[in-house]
N, CA, C and O atoms as CSV, one atom per row, in Angstrom:
chain,resi,resn,atom,element,x,y,z
A,1,MET,N,N,26.692,-10.160,-0.103
A,1,MET,CA,C,25.864,-9.500,0.871
A,1,MET,C,C,25.063,-8.401,0.178
A,1,MET,O,O,25.604,-7.636,-0.620
A,2,SER,N,N,23.781,-8.331,0.488
A,2,SER,CA,C,22.890,-7.350,-0.125
A,2,SER,C,C,23.091,-5.969,0.500
A,2,SER,O,O,23.274,-5.833,1.709
A,3,THR,N,N,23.053,-4.971,-0.346
A,3,THR,CA,C,23.172,-3.600,0.161
A,3,THR,C,C,21.843,-2.857,0.089
A,3,THR,O,O,21.783,-1.660,0.369
A,4,ALA,N,N,20.780,-3.562,-0.284
A,4,ALA,CA,C,19.465,-2.926,-0.356
A,4,ALA,C,C,19.012,-2.539,1.046
A,4,ALA,O,O,19.190,-3.302,1.996
A,5,PRO,N,N,18.427,-1.355,1.170
A,5,PRO,CA,C,17.962,-0.946,2.498
A,5,PRO,C,C,16.826,-1.840,2.981
A,5,PRO,O,O,15.985,-2.276,2.195
A,6,MET,N,N,16.816,-2.100,4.265
A,6,MET,CA,C,15.751,-2.914,4.844
A,6,MET,C,C,14.501,-2.055,4.998
A,6,MET,O,O,14.582,-0.871,5.325
A,7,ALA,N,N,13.365,-2.657,4.762
A,7,ALA,CA,C,12.099,-1.952,4.970
A,7,ALA,C,C,11.898,-1.738,6.466
A,7,ALA,O,O,12.265,-2.594,7.270
A,8,PRO,N,N,11.322,-0.609,6.841
A,8,PRO,CA,C,11.087,-0.378,8.263
A,8,PRO,C,C,10.126,-1.426,8.817
A,8,PRO,O,O,9.194,-1.852,8.136
A,9,ARG,N,N,10.363,-1.828,10.044
A,9,ARG,CA,C,9.505,-2.832,10.665
A,9,ARG,C,C,8.142,-2.232,10.968
A,9,ARG,O,O,8.026,-1.117,11.477
A,10,THR,N,N,7.133,-2.990,10.646
A,10,THR,CA,C,5.763,-2.567,10.882
A,10,THR,C,C,5.528,-2.342,12.366
A,10,THR,O,O,5.880,-3.180,13.197
A,11,GLY,N,N,4.937,-1.215,12.687
A,11,GLY,CA,C,4.522,-0.956,14.052
A,11,GLY,C,C,5.509,-0.244,14.945
A,11,GLY,O,O,5.170,0.062,16.088
A,12,LEU,N,N,6.723,0.039,14.476
A,12,LEU,CA,C,7.699,0.691,15.354
A,12,LEU,C,C,7.242,2.084,15.775
A,12,LEU,O,O,7.332,2.433,16.952
A,13,GLN,N,N,6.755,2.879,14.832
A,13,GLN,CA,C,6.284,4.216,15.190
A,13,GLN,C,C,5.059,4.128,16.085
A,13,GLN,O,O,4.922,4.901,17.033
A,14,ALA,N,N,4.177,3.197,15.792
A,14,ALA,CA,C,2.986,3.018,16.627
A,14,ALA,C,C,3.383,2.685,18.060
A,14,ALA,O,O,2.796,3.199,19.011
A,15,HIS,N,N,4.379,1.825,18.207
A,15,HIS,CA,C,4.836,1.461,19.549
A,15,HIS,C,C,5.442,2.666,20.259
A,15,HIS,O,O,5.136,2.928,21.422
A,16,ARG,N,N,6.295,3.391,19.558
A,16,ARG,CA,C,6.903,4.589,20.162
A,16,ARG,C,C,5.831,5.568,20.629
A,16,ARG,O,O,5.870,6.060,21.756
A,17,ASP,N,N,4.885,5.840,19.755
A,17,ASP,CA,C,3.827,6.788,20.100
A,17,ASP,C,C,3.010,6.294,21.293
A,17,ASP,O,O,2.667,7.079,22.178
A,18,SER,N,N,2.700,5.012,21.319
A,18,SER,CA,C,1.876,4.479,22.412
A,18,SER,C,C,2.554,4.630,23.762
A,18,SER,O,O,1.883,4.726,24.789
A,19,GLN,N,N,3.869,4.652,23.768
A,19,GLN,CA,C,4.605,4.767,25.028
A,19,GLN,C,C,4.980,6.203,25.377
A,19,GLN,O,O,5.051,6.553,26.555
A,20,ARG,N,N,5.216,7.027,24.382
A,20,ARG,CA,C,5.679,8.401,24.624
A,20,ARG,C,C,4.550,9.404,24.803
A,20,ARG,O,O,4.686,10.370,25.553
A,21,TRP,N,N,3.455,9.180,24.128
A,21,TRP,CA,C,2.365,10.141,24.166
A,21,TRP,C,C,1.686,10.170,25.532
A,21,TRP,O,O,1.668,9.179,26.261
A,22,SER,N,N,1.130,11.334,25.855
A,22,SER,CA,C,0.299,11.458,27.057
A,22,SER,C,C,-1.005,10.688,26.825
A,22,SER,O,O,-1.349,10.364,25.688
A,23,ILE,N,N,-1.715,10.403,27.899
A,23,ILE,CA,C,-2.992,9.697,27.761
A,23,ILE,C,C,-3.973,10.470,26.873
A,23,ILE,O,O,-4.626,9.851,26.034
A,24,PRO,N,N,-4.109,11.795,27.018
A,24,PRO,CA,C,-5.008,12.495,26.085
A,24,PRO,C,C,-4.617,12.294,24.614
A,24,PRO,O,O,-5.490,12.142,23.760
A,25,GLN,N,N,-3.317,12.292,24.316
A,25,GLN,CA,C,-2.871,12.067,22.932
A,25,GLN,C,C,-3.191,10.643,22.483
A,25,GLN,O,O,-3.654,10.434,21.362
A,26,VAL,N,N,-2.947,9.667,23.353
A,26,VAL,CA,C,-3.235,8.264,23.025
A,26,VAL,C,C,-4.722,8.093,22.740
A,26,VAL,O,O,-5.103,7.487,21.739
A,27,VAL,N,N,-5.555,8.626,23.617
A,27,VAL,CA,C,-7.003,8.474,23.449
A,27,VAL,C,C,-7.477,9.186,22.185
A,27,VAL,O,O,-8.342,8.671,21.475
A,28,LYS,N,N,-6.927,10.354,21.897
A,28,LYS,CA,C,-7.297,11.067,20.668
A,28,LYS,C,C,-6.940,10.233,19.436
A,28,LYS,O,O,-7.757,10.086,18.527
A,29,GLY,N,N,-5.726,9.690,19.407
A,29,GLY,CA,C,-5.320,8.855,18.284
A,29,GLY,C,C,-6.172,7.609,18.158
A,29,GLY,O,O,-6.549,7.210,17.056
A,30,LEU,N,N,-6.473,6.995,19.293
A,30,LEU,CA,C,-7.307,5.797,19.299
A,30,LEU,C,C,-8.718,6.119,18.816
A,30,LEU,O,O,-9.310,5.350,18.058
A,31,ARG,N,N,-9.249,7.246,19.250
A,31,ARG,CA,C,-10.590,7.666,18.819
A,31,ARG,C,C,-10.624,7.924,17.314
A,31,ARG,O,O,-11.619,7.612,16.660
A,32,GLU,N,N,-9.553,8.488,16.759
A,32,GLU,CA,C,-9.501,8.747,15.316
A,32,GLU,C,C,-9.536,7.449,14.512
A,32,GLU,O,O,-10.075,7.410,13.406
A,33,ILE,N,N,-8.960,6.392,15.073
A,33,ILE,CA,C,-8.926,5.112,14.361
A,33,ILE,C,C,-10.174,4.278,14.649
A,33,ILE,O,O,-10.792,3.749,13.725
A,34,LEU,N,N,-10.547,4.160,15.921
A,34,LEU,CA,C,-11.603,3.230,16.322
A,34,LEU,C,C,-12.971,3.861,16.546
A,34,LEU,O,O,-13.982,3.159,16.552
A,35,GLY,N,N,-13.013,5.172,16.729
A,35,GLY,CA,C,-14.271,5.822,17.065
A,35,GLY,C,C,-14.487,5.855,18.572
A,35,GLY,O,O,-13.931,5.044,19.313
A,36,ALA,N,N,-15.300,6.802,19.009
A,36,ALA,CA,C,-15.490,7.041,20.444
A,36,ALA,C,C,-16.168,5.879,21.162
A,36,ALA,O,O,-15.819,5.579,22.304
A,37,ARG,N,N,-17.124,5.225,20.523
A,37,ARG,CA,C,-17.833,4.116,21.192
A,37,ARG,C,C,-16.907,2.965,21.534
A,37,ARG,O,O,-16.949,2.429,22.641
A,38,LEU,N,N,-16.078,2.591,20.585
A,38,LEU,CA,C,-15.173,1.471,20.831
A,38,LEU,C,C,-14.104,1.849,21.855
A,38,LEU,O,O,-13.696,1.010,22.657
A,39,VAL,N,N,-13.652,3.087,21.836
A,39,VAL,CA,C,-12.691,3.547,22.846
A,39,VAL,C,C,-13.347,3.531,24.225
A,39,VAL,O,O,-12.716,3.136,25.205
A,40,ALA,N,N,-14.600,3.956,24.307
A,40,ALA,CA,C,-15.316,3.911,25.586
A,40,ALA,C,C,-15.407,2.472,26.086
A,40,ALA,O,O,-15.180,2.207,27.267
A,41,TYR,N,N,-15.734,1.555,25.199
A,41,TYR,CA,C,-15.802,0.137,25.578
A,41,TYR,C,C,-14.455,-0.341,26.118
A,41,TYR,O,O,-14.390,-0.963,27.178
A,42,LEU,N,N,-13.393,-0.051,25.391
A,42,LEU,CA,C,-12.060,-0.469,25.830
A,42,LEU,C,C,-11.677,0.176,27.160
A,42,LEU,O,O,-10.972,-0.426,27.970
A,43,GLY,N,N,-12.143,1.400,27.378
A,43,GLY,CA,C,-11.843,2.113,28.614
A,43,GLY,C,C,-12.763,1.762,29.766
A,43,GLY,O,O,-12.579,2.248,30.882
A,44,GLY,N,N,-13.760,0.914,29.500
A,44,GLY,CA,C,-14.651,0.466,30.560
A,44,GLY,C,C,-15.674,1.497,31.004
A,44,GLY,O,O,-16.127,1.473,32.149
A,45,VAL,N,N,-16.039,2.402,30.105
A,45,VAL,CA,C,-17.058,3.401,30.431
A,45,VAL,C,C,-18.234,3.257,29.470
A,45,VAL,O,O,-18.093,2.719,28.372
A,46,LYS,N,N,-19.388,3.742,29.898
A,46,LYS,CA,C,-20.597,3.592,29.089
A,46,LYS,C,C,-20.851,4.760,28.151
A,46,LYS,O,O,-21.537,4.614,27.139
A,47,GLU,N,N,-20.297,5.921,28.487
A,47,GLU,CA,C,-20.605,7.119,27.710
A,47,GLU,C,C,-19.389,7.609,26.929
A,47,GLU,O,O,-18.263,7.597,27.427
A,48,THR,N,N,-19.640,8.035,25.707
A,48,THR,CA,C,-18.551,8.583,24.902
A,48,THR,C,C,-18.097,9.943,25.424
A,48,THR,O,O,-17.018,10.420,25.071
A,49,ARG,N,N,-18.918,10.559,26.260
A,49,ARG,CA,C,-18.517,11.831,26.873
A,49,ARG,C,C,-17.211,11.661,27.654
A,49,ARG,O,O,-16.359,12.549,27.646
A,50,ALA,N,N,-17.060,10.522,28.324
A,50,ALA,CA,C,-15.827,10.262,29.078
A,50,ALA,C,C,-14.619,10.275,28.150
A,50,ALA,O,O,-13.559,10.784,28.514
A,51,VAL,N,N,-14.774,9.720,26.960
A,51,VAL,CA,C,-13.677,9.705,25.990
A,51,VAL,C,C,-13.303,11.134,25.607
A,51,VAL,O,O,-12.123,11.481,25.559
A,52,ARG,N,N,-14.294,11.944,25.341
A,52,ARG,CA,C,-14.044,13.357,25.010
A,52,ARG,C,C,-13.321,14.055,26.165
A,52,ARG,O,O,-12.401,14.841,25.939
A,53,GLU,N,N,-13.735,13.769,27.390
A,53,GLU,CA,C,-13.099,14.378,28.563
A,53,GLU,C,C,-11.669,13.873,28.753
A,53,GLU,O,O,-10.811,14.625,29.214
A,54,TRP,N,N,-11.402,12.628,28.409
A,54,TRP,CA,C,-10.025,12.111,28.470
A,54,TRP,C,C,-9.153,12.867,27.480
A,54,TRP,O,O,-8.011,13.214,27.783
A,55,VAL,N,N,-9.700,13.120,26.294
A,55,VAL,CA,C,-8.938,13.826,25.257
A,55,VAL,C,C,-8.651,15.263,25.676
A,55,VAL,O,O,-7.537,15.753,25.490
A,56,ASP,N,N,-9.644,15.938,26.238
A,56,ASP,CA,C,-9.412,17.342,26.611
A,56,ASP,C,C,-8.718,17.494,27.961
A,56,ASP,O,O,-8.404,18.611,28.373
A,57,GLY,N,N,-8.477,16.384,28.649
A,57,GLY,CA,C,-7.718,16.420,29.894
A,57,GLY,C,C,-8.508,16.786,31.132
A,57,GLY,O,O,-7.928,16.944,32.207
A,58,SER,N,N,-9.819,16.924,31.009
A,58,SER,CA,C,-10.625,17.286,32.178
A,58,SER,C,C,-10.963,16.077,33.050
A,58,SER,O,O,-11.515,16.221,34.140
A,59,ARG,N,N,-10.629,14.894,32.561
A,59,ARG,CA,C,-10.894,13.653,33.291
A,59,ARG,C,C,-9.840,12.643,32.872
A,59,ARG,O,O,-9.313,12.705,31.761
A,60,GLU,N,N,-9.535,11.713,33.769
A,60,GLU,CA,C,-8.578,10.654,33.442
A,60,GLU,C,C,-9.263,9.299,33.492
A,60,GLU,O,O,-10.239,9.124,34.223
A,61,PRO,N,N,-8.766,8.343,32.727
A,61,PRO,CA,C,-9.278,6.983,32.857
A,61,PRO,C,C,-9.127,6.506,34.300
A,61,PRO,O,O,-8.260,6.975,35.038
A,62,GLY,N,N,-9.989,5.564,34.688
A,62,GLY,CA,C,-10.122,5.165,36.080
A,62,GLY,C,C,-8.920,4.606,36.800
A,62,GLY,O,O,-8.810,4.783,38.013
A,63,SER,N,N,-8.019,3.943,36.116
A,63,SER,CA,C,-6.899,3.300,36.804
A,63,SER,C,C,-5.693,3.214,35.874
A,63,SER,O,O,-5.788,3.462,34.672
A,64,GLU,N,N,-4.572,2.860,36.461
A,64,GLU,CA,C,-3.366,2.650,35.647
A,64,GLU,C,C,-3.565,1.488,34.684
A,64,GLU,O,O,-3.050,1.514,33.566
A,65,ALA,N,N,-4.308,0.468,35.108
A,65,ALA,CA,C,-4.569,-0.681,34.228
A,65,ALA,C,C,-5.361,-0.247,32.995
A,65,ALA,O,O,-5.087,-0.711,31.889
A,66,VAL,N,N,-6.328,0.626,33.176
A,66,VAL,CA,C,-7.119,1.121,32.037
A,66,VAL,C,C,-6.242,1.973,31.129
A,66,VAL,O,O,-6.322,1.860,29.906
A,67,LYS,N,N,-5.416,2.814,31.711
A,67,LYS,CA,C,-4.503,3.630,30.899
A,67,LYS,C,C,-3.591,2.742,30.065
A,67,LYS,O,O,-3.370,3.015,28.885
A,68,GLN,N,N,-3.059,1.681,30.667
A,68,GLN,CA,C,-2.187,0.771,29.923
A,68,GLN,C,C,-2.967,0.043,28.835
A,68,GLN,O,O,-2.450,-0.166,27.737
A,69,ARG,N,N,-4.203,-0.345,29.127
A,69,ARG,CA,C,-5.034,-1.007,28.114
A,69,ARG,C,C,-5.252,-0.078,26.926
A,69,ARG,O,O,-5.210,-0.521,25.778
A,70,LEU,N,N,-5.485,1.202,27.190
A,70,LEU,CA,C,-5.668,2.165,26.100
A,70,LEU,C,C,-4.376,2.336,25.305
A,70,LEU,O,O,-4.419,2.452,24.080
A,71,ARG,N,N,-3.235,2.352,25.980
A,71,ARG,CA,C,-1.947,2.420,25.272
A,71,ARG,C,C,-1.754,1.180,24.395
A,71,ARG,O,O,-1.354,1.287,23.236
A,72,ASP,N,N,-2.040,0.006,24.959
A,72,ASP,CA,C,-1.900,-1.240,24.196
A,72,ASP,C,C,-2.842,-1.250,22.995
A,72,ASP,O,O,-2.451,-1.631,21.892
A,73,ALA,N,N,-4.085,-0.830,23.220
A,73,ALA,CA,C,-5.063,-0.794,22.127
A,73,ALA,C,C,-4.627,0.186,21.043
A,73,ALA,O,O,-4.790,-0.091,19.854
A,74,TYR,N,N,-4.073,1.334,21.446
A,74,TYR,CA,C,-3.592,2.292,20.446
A,74,TYR,C,C,-2.479,1.669,19.608
A,74,TYR,O,O,-2.485,1.773,18.381
A,75,TYR,N,N,-1.536,1.029,20.269
A,75,TYR,CA,C,-0.433,0.407,19.535
A,75,TYR,C,C,-0.964,-0.569,18.488
A,75,TYR,O,O,-0.550,-0.535,17.329
A,76,ILE,N,N,-1.874,-1.427,18.900
A,76,ILE,CA,C,-2.414,-2.435,17.987
A,76,ILE,C,C,-3.221,-1.771,16.870
A,76,ILE,O,O,-3.084,-2.136,15.702
A,77,ALA,N,N,-4.057,-0.803,17.223
A,77,ALA,CA,C,-4.868,-0.108,16.213
A,77,ALA,C,C,-3.991,0.652,15.225
A,77,ALA,O,O,-4.240,0.619,14.020
A,78,ALA,N,N,-2.968,1.334,15.727
A,78,ALA,CA,C,-2.080,2.100,14.843
A,78,ALA,C,C,-1.259,1.178,13.953
A,78,ALA,O,O,-0.991,1.507,12.797
A,79,LEU,N,N,-0.862,0.033,14.480
A,79,LEU,CA,C,-0.147,-0.959,13.681
A,79,LEU,C,C,-1.023,-1.384,12.497
A,79,LEU,O,O,-0.558,-1.428,11.358
A,80,LEU,N,N,-2.281,-1.693,12.775
A,80,LEU,CA,C,-3.210,-2.074,11.709
A,80,LEU,C,C,-3.476,-0.912,10.754
A,80,LEU,O,O,-3.581,-1.110,9.543
A,81,ALA,N,N,-3.584,0.300,11.302
A,81,ALA,CA,C,-3.901,1.480,10.486
A,81,ALA,C,C,-2.764,1.869,9.551
A,81,ALA,O,O,-2.968,2.665,8.634
A,82,GLU,N,N,-1.567,1.320,9.768
A,82,GLU,CA,C,-0.475,1.563,8.821
A,82,GLU,C,C,-0.811,1.003,7.446
A,82,GLU,O,O,-0.320,1.499,6.432
A,83,ARG,N,N,-1.650,-0.033,7.411
A,83,ARG,CA,C,-1.978,-0.694,6.148
A,83,ARG,C,C,-3.465,-0.703,5.810
A,83,ARG,O,O,-3.839,-0.938,4.661
A,84,GLU,N,N,-4.308,-0.450,6.798
A,84,GLU,CA,C,-5.750,-0.591,6.596
A,84,GLU,C,C,-6.486,0.704,6.935
A,84,GLU,O,O,-5.992,1.519,7.713
A,85,ALA,N,N,-7.655,0.885,6.352
A,85,ALA,CA,C,-8.516,2.037,6.636
A,85,ALA,C,C,-9.142,1.876,8.023
A,85,ALA,O,O,-9.281,0.757,8.517
A,86,PRO,N,N,-9.520,2.994,8.651
A,86,PRO,CA,C,-10.130,2.903,9.981
A,86,PRO,C,C,-11.322,1.946,10.059
A,86,PRO,O,O,-11.475,1.240,11.056
A,87,GLY,N,N,-12.159,1.911,9.036
A,87,GLY,CA,C,-13.302,0.995,9.053
A,87,GLY,C,C,-12.884,-0.460,9.142
A,87,GLY,O,O,-13.531,-1.255,9.824
A,88,VAL,N,N,-11.809,-0.811,8.460
A,88,VAL,CA,C,-11.289,-2.180,8.521
A,88,VAL,C,C,-10.736,-2.458,9.914
A,88,VAL,O,O,-10.960,-3.535,10.468
A,89,VAL,N,N,-10.021,-1.500,10.477
A,89,VAL,CA,C,-9.450,-1.673,11.818
A,89,VAL,C,C,-10.573,-1.837,12.840
A,89,VAL,O,O,-10.486,-2.687,13.727
A,90,GLN,N,N,-11.621,-1.031,12.721
A,90,GLN,CA,C,-12.763,-1.154,13.632
A,90,GLN,C,C,-13.402,-2.533,13.517
A,90,GLN,O,O,-13.707,-3.166,14.528
A,91,ALA,N,N,-13.602,-2.994,12.296
A,91,ALA,CA,C,-14.190,-4.318,12.085
A,91,ALA,C,C,-13.288,-5.403,12.652
A,91,ALA,O,O,-13.776,-6.371,13.235
A,92,TRP,N,N,-11.982,-5.254,12.490
A,92,TRP,CA,C,-11.037,-6.235,13.024
A,92,TRP,C,C,-11.137,-6.285,14.550
A,92,TRP,O,O,-11.142,-7.371,15.130
A,93,PHE,N,N,-11.215,-5.141,15.195
A,93,PHE,CA,C,-11.287,-5.090,16.661
A,93,PHE,C,C,-12.569,-5.711,17.204
A,93,PHE,O,O,-12.561,-6.282,18.295
A,94,THR,N,N,-13.663,-5.609,16.467
A,94,THR,CA,C,-14.954,-6.054,16.995
A,94,THR,C,C,-15.410,-7.406,16.465
A,94,THR,O,O,-16.335,-8.003,17.014
A,95,GLY,N,N,-14.779,-7.891,15.416
A,95,GLY,CA,C,-15.211,-9.143,14.816
A,95,GLY,C,C,-14.557,-10.367,15.434
A,95,GLY,O,O,-13.529,-10.280,16.106
A,96,MET,N,N,-15.186,-11.510,15.186
A,96,MET,CA,C,-14.591,-12.769,15.636
A,96,MET,C,C,-13.280,-12.978,14.891
A,96,MET,O,O,-13.187,-12.730,13.689
A,97,ASN,N,N,-12.272,-13.434,15.619
A,97,ASN,CA,C,-10.954,-13.614,15.024
A,97,ASN,C,C,-10.523,-15.065,15.191
A,97,ASN,O,O,-10.387,-15.536,16.320
A,98,PRO,N,N,-10.306,-15.789,14.086
A,98,PRO,CA,C,-9.944,-17.200,14.195
A,98,PRO,C,C,-8.634,-17.437,14.943
A,98,PRO,O,O,-8.459,-18.484,15.566
A,99,GLN,N,N,-7.712,-16.475,14.887
A,99,GLN,CA,C,-6.450,-16.637,15.612
A,99,GLN,C,C,-6.624,-16.470,17.111
A,99,GLN,O,O,-5.735,-16.815,17.889
A,100,LEU,N,N,-7.756,-15.946,17.510
A,100,LEU,CA,C,-8.019,-15.694,18.931
A,100,LEU,C,C,-9.174,-16.560,19.434
A,100,LEU,O,O,-9.913,-16.167,20.336
A,101,GLY,N,N,-9.316,-17.741,18.838
A,101,GLY,CA,C,-10.385,-18.641,19.255
A,101,GLY,C,C,-11.765,-18.085,18.952
A,101,GLY,O,O,-12.710,-18.296,19.713
A,102,ASP,N,N,-11.878,-17.374,17.837
A,102,ASP,CA,C,-13.129,-16.744,17.402
A,102,ASP,C,C,-13.677,-15.747,18.419
A,102,ASP,O,O,-14.890,-15.570,18.541
A,103,ARG,N,N,-12.784,-15.109,19.136
A,103,ARG,CA,C,-13.169,-14.049,20.076
A,103,ARG,C,C,-12.761,-12.702,19.491
A,103,ARG,O,O,-11.810,-12.617,18.714
A,104,ALA,N,N,-13.475,-11.663,19.864
A,104,ALA,CA,C,-13.182,-10.310,19.371
A,104,ALA,C,C,-11.973,-9.739,20.104
A,104,ALA,O,O,-11.902,-9.825,21.330
A,105,PRO,N,N,-11.024,-9.159,19.377
A,105,PRO,CA,C,-9.853,-8.559,20.014
A,105,PRO,C,C,-10.210,-7.516,21.081
A,105,PRO,O,O,-9.581,-7.483,22.139
A,106,ALA,N,N,-11.200,-6.674,20.819
A,106,ALA,CA,C,-11.575,-5.646,21.803
A,106,ALA,C,C,-12.033,-6.290,23.107
A,106,ALA,O,O,-11.684,-5.824,24.192
A,107,ARG,N,N,-12.801,-7.341,23.000
A,107,ARG,CA,C,-13.282,-8.019,24.212
A,107,ARG,C,C,-12.135,-8.658,24.978
A,107,ARG,O,O,-12.082,-8.578,26.205
A,108,LEU,N,N,-11.227,-9.284,24.265
A,108,LEU,CA,C,-10.067,-9.882,24.936
A,108,LEU,C,C,-9.245,-8.828,25.657
A,108,LEU,O,O,-8.828,-9.033,26.797
A,109,LEU,N,N,-9.009,-7.699,24.996
A,109,LEU,CA,C,-8.226,-6.638,25.632
A,109,LEU,C,C,-8.922,-6.114,26.882
A,109,LEU,O,O,-8.272,-5.834,27.889
A,110,ARG,N,N,-10.230,-5.984,26.816
A,110,ARG,CA,C,-10.973,-5.437,27.957
A,110,ARG,C,C,-11.102,-6.436,29.096
A,110,ARG,O,O,-10.984,-6.061,30.262
A,111,GLU,N,N,-11.343,-7.705,28.774
A,111,GLU,CA,C,-11.692,-8.676,29.808
A,111,GLU,C,C,-10.583,-9.661,30.154
A,111,GLU,O,O,-10.646,-10.320,31.192
A,112,GLY,N,N,-9.576,-9.769,29.306
A,112,GLY,CA,C,-8.555,-10.785,29.511
A,112,GLY,C,C,-7.415,-10.352,30.410
A,112,GLY,O,O,-7.313,-9.189,30.801
A,113,ASP,N,N,-6.567,-11.302,30.727
A,113,ASP,CA,C,-5.353,-11.048,31.499
A,113,ASP,C,C,-4.363,-10.325,30.594
A,113,ASP,O,O,-3.924,-10.888,29.591
A,114,PRO,N,N,-4.004,-9.084,30.932
A,114,PRO,CA,C,-3.131,-8.302,30.045
A,114,PRO,C,C,-1.802,-8.987,29.730
A,114,PRO,O,O,-1.279,-8.837,28.625
A,115,GLU,N,N,-1.262,-9.722,30.665
A,115,GLU,CA,C,0.020,-10.398,30.432
A,115,GLU,C,C,-0.058,-11.339,29.237
A,115,GLU,O,O,0.914,-11.486,28.497
A,116,ARG,N,N,-1.196,-11.968,29.047
A,116,ARG,CA,C,-1.348,-12.936,27.969
A,116,ARG,C,C,-2.048,-12.338,26.746
A,116,ARG,O,O,-1.606,-12.526,25.613
A,117,THR,N,N,-3.131,-11.624,26.989
A,117,THR,CA,C,-3.964,-11.214,25.858
A,117,THR,C,C,-3.338,-10.141,24.981
A,117,THR,O,O,-3.566,-10.130,23.772
A,118,VAL,N,N,-2.559,-9.242,25.560
A,118,VAL,CA,C,-1.934,-8.204,24.724
A,118,VAL,C,C,-1.020,-8.856,23.690
A,118,VAL,O,O,-1.031,-8.475,22.519
A,119,ALA,N,N,-0.236,-9.829,24.118
A,119,ALA,CA,C,0.658,-10.527,23.186
A,119,ALA,C,C,-0.142,-11.291,22.131
A,119,ALA,O,O,0.223,-11.283,20.955
A,120,GLU,N,N,-1.221,-11.946,22.536
A,120,GLU,CA,C,-2.043,-12.705,21.591
A,120,GLU,C,C,-2.693,-11.786,20.555
A,120,GLU,O,O,-2.680,-12.077,19.359
A,121,VAL,N,N,-3.255,-10.686,21.021
A,121,VAL,CA,C,-3.935,-9.763,20.107
A,121,VAL,C,C,-2.924,-9.082,19.187
A,121,VAL,O,O,-3.200,-8.877,18.005
A,122,THR,N,N,-1.761,-8.733,19.721
A,122,THR,CA,C,-0.718,-8.126,18.884
A,122,THR,C,C,-0.264,-9.104,17.805
A,122,THR,O,O,-0.086,-8.714,16.651
A,123,ALA,N,N,-0.075,-10.366,18.170
A,123,ALA,CA,C,0.330,-11.379,17.189
A,123,ALA,C,C,-0.739,-11.545,16.108
A,123,ALA,O,O,-0.413,-11.682,14.928
A,124,ALA,N,N,-1.998,-11.534,16.504
A,124,ALA,CA,C,-3.084,-11.646,15.523
A,124,ALA,C,C,-3.102,-10.430,14.595
A,124,ALA,O,O,-3.348,-10.571,13.397
A,125,ALA,N,N,-2.845,-9.251,15.134
A,125,ALA,CA,C,-2.796,-8.037,14.305
A,125,ALA,C,C,-1.635,-8.108,13.319
A,125,ALA,O,O,-1.792,-7.776,12.144
A,126,ARG,N,N,-0.479,-8.538,13.794
A,126,ARG,CA,C,0.683,-8.670,12.900
A,126,ARG,C,C,0.402,-9.681,11.788
A,126,ARG,O,O,0.774,-9.457,10.636
A,127,ALA,N,N,-0.249,-10.784,12.128
A,127,ALA,CA,C,-0.589,-11.795,11.121
A,127,ALA,C,C,-1.565,-11.223,10.092
A,127,ALA,O,O,-1.447,-11.502,8.899
A,128,PHE,N,N,-2.516,-10.431,10.550
A,128,PHE,CA,C,-3.485,-9.809,9.645
A,128,PHE,C,C,-2.783,-8.862,8.683
A,128,PHE,O,O,-3.052,-8.876,7.482
A,129,VAL,N,N,-1.887,-8.043,9.210
A,129,VAL,CA,C,-1.134,-7.099,8.371
A,129,VAL,C,C,-0.264,-7.861,7.375
A,129,VAL,O,O,-0.194,-7.494,6.202
A,130,ALA,N,N,0.396,-8.917,7.836
A,130,ALA,CA,C,1.268,-9.699,6.952
A,130,ALA,C,C,0.468,-10.367,5.836
A,130,ALA,O,O,0.942,-10.466,4.704
A,131,SER,N,N,-0.740,-10.822,6.151
A,131,SER,CA,C,-1.551,-11.501,5.134
A,131,SER,C,C,-2.108,-10.526,4.106
A,131,SER,O,O,-2.503,-10.925,3.010
A,132,ALA,N,N,-2.137,-9.241,4.466
A,132,ALA,CA,C,-2.645,-8.224,3.539
A,132,ALA,C,C,-1.621,-7.892,2.458
A,132,ALA,O,O,-1.931,-7.238,1.462
A,133,GLY,N,N,-0.391,-8.359,2.680
A,133,GLY,CA,C,0.644,-8.164,1.671
A,133,GLY,C,C,1.315,-6.882,1.825
A,133,GLY,O,O,2.217,-6.561,1.051
């Protein structure tokens, strides 16, 4: 039996943070990785001002579904950011993804059924991280 310590599982801290943090903290972290425009898109708003207001707590995202989408997006973005630079994570979120039927992860998260798409996008992110070595 091997006594070598196991490597920590990718994404555990990202998952913890996505669930424990307040919405302003989640949005701030997401904005640091993805930028305000992409966070606004994921949050279903047209102006980045709304993102800034979410971070400072003067405004909240429109619904519980949007808040959960932002938490899910943070988890996925932070999982990718464990191994990749923010620019790569942004490109991954907005680019066509062969594991997702050549659809962009950000679009799937925003427009898809959360029960199905969150799992699909998370699996694609894990595969991307695993392929990076």
